[in-house]
C-alpha positions as CSV (number, residue, x, y, z in Angstrom):
1,M,-0.1,0.0,0.0
2,L,1.2,3.6,-0.5
3,A,2.2,5.3,2.5
4,N,0.6,8.5,3.7
5,L,-2.1,8.3,0.6
6,P,-5.5,9.4,1.9
7,H,-7.9,6.4,1.9
8,Y,-10.7,8.0,0.1
9,I,-8.3,7.7,-3.3
10,S,-8.0,4.1,-3.0
11,I,-11.7,3.5,-2.2
12,I,-12.7,5.5,-5.0
13,F,-10.4,3.9,-7.4
14,A,-11.8,0.2,-5.8
15,L,-15.2,1.5,-6.4
16,T,-14.4,2.5,-9.9
17,T,-13.1,-1.0,-10.7
18,I,-15.9,-2.7,-9.4
19,T,-18.2,-0.5,-11.5
20,T,-16.0,-1.2,-14.7
21,L,-16.8,-5.1,-14.0
22,L,-20.5,-4.5,-13.4
23,L,-20.8,-2.4,-16.8
24,F,-18.9,-5.0,-18.8
25,V,-20.8,-8.0,-17.3
26,N,-24.1,-6.0,-17.9
27,A,-23.1,-5.7,-21.3
28,I,-22.6,-9.5,-21.4
29,K,-26.1,-10.1,-19.8
30,N,-27.6,-7.8,-22.6
31,A,-25.6,-9.6,-25.4
32,S,-27.7,-10.6,-28.6
33,Q,-27.2,-14.3,-28.3
34,E,-28.7,-16.4,-25.7
35,E,-25.4,-18.5,-25.6
36,T,-23.2,-15.4,-24.6
37,R,-25.9,-14.3,-21.7
38,K,-25.5,-17.5,-20.2
39,K,-22.0,-17.0,-19.8
40,A,-22.2,-13.7,-18.0
41,N,-21.9,-15.3,-14.4
42,F,-19.1,-17.3,-15.4
43,I,-17.1,-14.7,-17.3
44,A,-18.1,-12.5,-14.0
45,L,-16.4,-15.2,-11.5
46,G,-13.4,-15.3,-14.2
47,L,-12.7,-11.6,-13.6
48,I,-13.2,-11.5,-10.0
49,G,-10.7,-14.2,-9.8
50,W,-8.4,-12.1,-12.2
51,L,-8.8,-9.4,-9.7
52,I,-7.9,-11.1,-6.7
53,I,-4.9,-12.6,-8.2
54,Q,-3.5,-9.1,-9.1
55,A,-4.5,-8.0,-5.6
56,V,-2.4,-10.6,-4.0
57,L,0.6,-10.1,-6.4
58,T,0.5,-6.5,-5.4
59,L,-0.2,-6.8,-1.8
60,Q,2.7,-9.4,-1.7
61,N,5.0,-6.7,-3.2
62,V,5.7,-8.8,-6.4
63,Y,5.3,-5.5,-8.5
64,D,7.0,-2.9,-6.4
65,T,10.1,-4.8,-5.6
66,N,13.3,-5.2,-8.3
67,T,11.6,-2.8,-10.5
68,Y,14.2,-2.6,-12.8
69,S,14.1,-6.2,-13.6
70,F,13.4,-7.2,-17.2
71,P,10.9,-7.3,-18.5
72,P,9.1,-5.6,-15.4
73,K,7.2,-8.2,-13.4
74,I,3.7,-6.1,-13.9
75,I,3.8,-6.5,-17.6
76,V,4.7,-10.4,-17.4
77,L,2.0,-11.3,-14.7
78,G,-0.6,-8.5,-15.0
79,I,-0.7,-6.9,-18.5
80,L,0.5,-9.4,-21.1
81,P,-2.0,-12.2,-20.1
82,T,-4.8,-9.7,-20.7
83,F,-3.5,-8.8,-24.3
84,F,-3.5,-12.7,-24.8
85,A,-6.9,-13.0,-23.9
86,I,-8.1,-10.4,-26.1
87,L,-6.0,-12.1,-28.9
88,L,-7.8,-15.3,-28.5
89,L,-11.3,-13.6,-28.6
90,F,-10.2,-12.3,-32.3
91,I,-8.6,-15.4,-33.6
92,T,-11.0,-18.0,-32.3
93,T,-14.4,-18.6,-33.8
94,K,-16.6,-18.5,-30.2
95,G,-14.4,-15.5,-29.5
96,K,-15.6,-13.7,-32.7
97,Q,-19.2,-14.9,-31.7
98,F,-18.9,-13.5,-28.4
99,M,-17.9,-10.0,-29.7
100,A,-20.3,-9.7,-32.2
101,S,-23.1,-10.4,-30.0
102,L,-22.0,-7.7,-27.4
103,P,-24.2,-4.3,-27.5
104,L,-22.4,-1.5,-29.0
105,K,-24.5,1.0,-26.7
106,N,-23.6,-1.0,-23.5
107,L,-20.1,-0.7,-24.6
108,T,-20.0,3.0,-25.3
109,Y,-21.5,3.9,-21.9
110,L,-18.6,1.7,-20.4
111,N,-16.4,4.6,-21.0
112,T,-18.0,6.5,-18.5
113,V,-15.6,5.1,-15.9
114,R,-12.6,7.1,-17.6
115,V,-14.0,10.3,-15.7
116,P,-13.2,8.9,-12.0
117,V,-10.3,7.2,-13.2
118,E,-9.0,10.5,-14.4
119,V,-10.1,12.3,-11.2
120,V,-8.2,9.6,-9.3
121,L,-4.7,10.0,-11.3
122,F,-5.1,14.0,-10.6
123,W,-5.2,12.9,-6.9
124,L,-2.2,10.5,-7.2
125,F,-0.2,13.4,-9.0
126,I,-1.1,15.8,-6.0
127,N,0.5,13.1,-3.4
128,K,3.7,12.7,-5.7
129,T,2.9,9.2,-6.9
130,I,2.4,9.7,-10.6
131,P,3.9,12.7,-12.7
132,E,1.8,15.5,-14.0
133,L,2.1,14.3,-17.4
134,M,-0.6,11.4,-16.6
135,T,-3.1,14.0,-15.7
136,F,-5.3,16.1,-17.6
137,E,-3.2,18.9,-16.8
138,G,-0.5,17.2,-18.6
139,R,-0.4,14.8,-21.7
140,N,-3.6,13.0,-20.6
141,F,-6.9,14.0,-22.4
142,D,-8.4,10.5,-21.5
143,I,-11.2,12.2,-19.5
144,L,-12.7,13.5,-22.8
145,A,-13.7,10.1,-23.4
146,G,-15.4,9.6,-20.2
147,I,-17.4,12.9,-20.4
148,T,-18.4,12.5,-24.1
149,S,-19.6,8.8,-23.8
150,P,-23.1,9.4,-22.9
151,I,-23.5,12.2,-25.5
152,I,-22.5,9.7,-28.1
153,A,-24.3,6.8,-26.8
154,Y,-27.4,9.2,-26.9
155,L,-26.6,10.5,-30.6
156,G,-25.3,7.4,-31.9
157,F,-28.2,4.8,-31.0
158,K,-31.5,6.2,-32.2
159,K,-34.8,4.7,-33.4
160,T,-33.7,5.7,-37.0
161,G,-30.6,3.0,-36.7
162,V,-27.0,3.6,-35.7
163,N,-25.1,6.5,-36.4
164,R,-22.0,4.6,-37.9
165,P,-19.7,7.3,-39.0
166,L,-20.1,9.3,-35.6
167,L,-19.3,6.0,-33.3
168,L,-16.3,5.0,-35.5
169,I,-14.6,8.5,-35.5
170,W,-15.5,8.5,-31.6
171,N,-14.2,5.2,-31.1
172,F,-10.9,5.9,-32.9
173,I,-10.1,9.0,-31.4
174,C,-10.9,7.3,-28.0
175,L,-8.7,4.5,-28.8
176,G,-5.9,7.2,-29.6
177,L,-6.5,8.9,-26.4
178,L,-6.2,5.6,-24.3
179,I,-2.9,4.5,-26.4
180,N,-1.6,8.0,-25.4
181,I,-2.0,7.7,-21.7
182,V,-0.9,3.9,-21.7
183,L,2.5,4.9,-23.5
184,N,2.8,7.9,-21.0
185,A,2.2,5.7,-18.0
186,L,4.8,3.0,-19.3
187,F,7.6,5.3,-20.1
188,S,7.3,7.2,-16.8
189,A,7.2,3.8,-14.7
190,P,10.4,3.1,-12.5
191,T,11.5,0.3,-14.9
192,P,14.5,-0.3,-17.6
193,V,12.2,1.4,-20.4
194,Q,11.6,4.5,-18.5
195,K,12.2,7.5,-20.6
196,F,10.7,10.6,-18.6
197,A,9.3,11.8,-15.1
198,F,12.5,10.5,-13.4
199,D,11.8,13.2,-10.6
200,Q,8.3,12.1,-9.8
201,P,7.7,8.8,-11.7
202,N,4.5,6.5,-11.9
203,I,5.0,4.4,-9.0
204,A,1.2,4.0,-8.1
205,I,0.4,1.2,-10.7
206,L,2.9,-1.0,-8.6
207,Y,0.6,-0.7,-5.4
208,F,-2.7,-1.8,-4.3
209,P,-5.4,-1.3,-5.7
210,F,-3.8,1.0,-8.5
211,S,-2.4,-1.9,-10.1
212,W,-5.8,-2.9,-11.3
213,L,-5.8,0.0,-13.8
214,P,-3.3,-1.5,-15.9
215,T,-4.3,-5.2,-15.5
216,F,-8.0,-4.8,-15.6
217,I,-9.7,-1.4,-16.3
218,V,-7.4,-0.4,-19.3
219,P,-7.7,-4.0,-21.0
220,I,-11.6,-3.9,-20.4
221,V,-11.7,-0.2,-22.1
222,L,-9.3,-1.4,-25.1
223,L,-11.4,-4.4,-25.7
224,G,-14.5,-2.3,-25.6
225,H,-13.1,0.0,-28.2
226,L,-11.9,-3.0,-30.6
227,I,-15.3,-4.8,-30.2
228,S,-17.2,-1.6,-31.0
229,I,-14.8,-0.9,-34.1
230,K,-14.9,-4.4,-35.4
231,Q,-18.7,-4.4,-35.3
232,L,-19.0,-1.0,-36.9
233,L,-16.8,-2.0,-39.8
234,N,-18.5,-5.2,-40.2
235,L,-21.8,-3.3,-40.3
236,K,-20.8,-1.5,-43.5
237,T,-20.1,-4.7,-45.2
238,T,-23.5,-6.3,-44.2
239,K,-25.4,-3.7,-45.8
């Protein structure tokens, strides 16, 4: 745990993580295919299990000790497994069916969690556990994705149909915003690949509960964008 950090910051971030989980599971429960809906509880248990594993690894100081080992432990044990899981969804038949059945509107609303995430990042900067460049006062404009998501969900889905161009543009822009903060976070963390923010590095993600950001929230949001873009691109070819 980070010493001298106000407890409300950790509590709000933990609640944001739980909200991310609930929104994603709710999207699965509202899938167009019954087969996908039936898997909602099983997937929820799997995701909870993953959160517990990451909590244990973090609380056992696996991530914040010997941070200059290569490759960084949080990447090997926390981040890479999530990207392999996403890859499996894209290359397997069942994975493709699962992604195709998730409702675009729910995946759009999922991005609202980016607002509290950015507020927490700002508080972490004030408490000198991440650099300013990771906040909306620096290079991170990810909060715009969270603020605009309800508006886009309203404008993008109407009785007349799906506003494909609007949704595609928004998803690509927000995906770019996500990649931007991920790269800045990666290169400001105290690891062998650190490039900047040496005076106030990104140490928060190595501690509980903030390790859930790169190992859970970011992958879920990333998956939501990839699924949305894939569905929207396929929407054109099926017309």
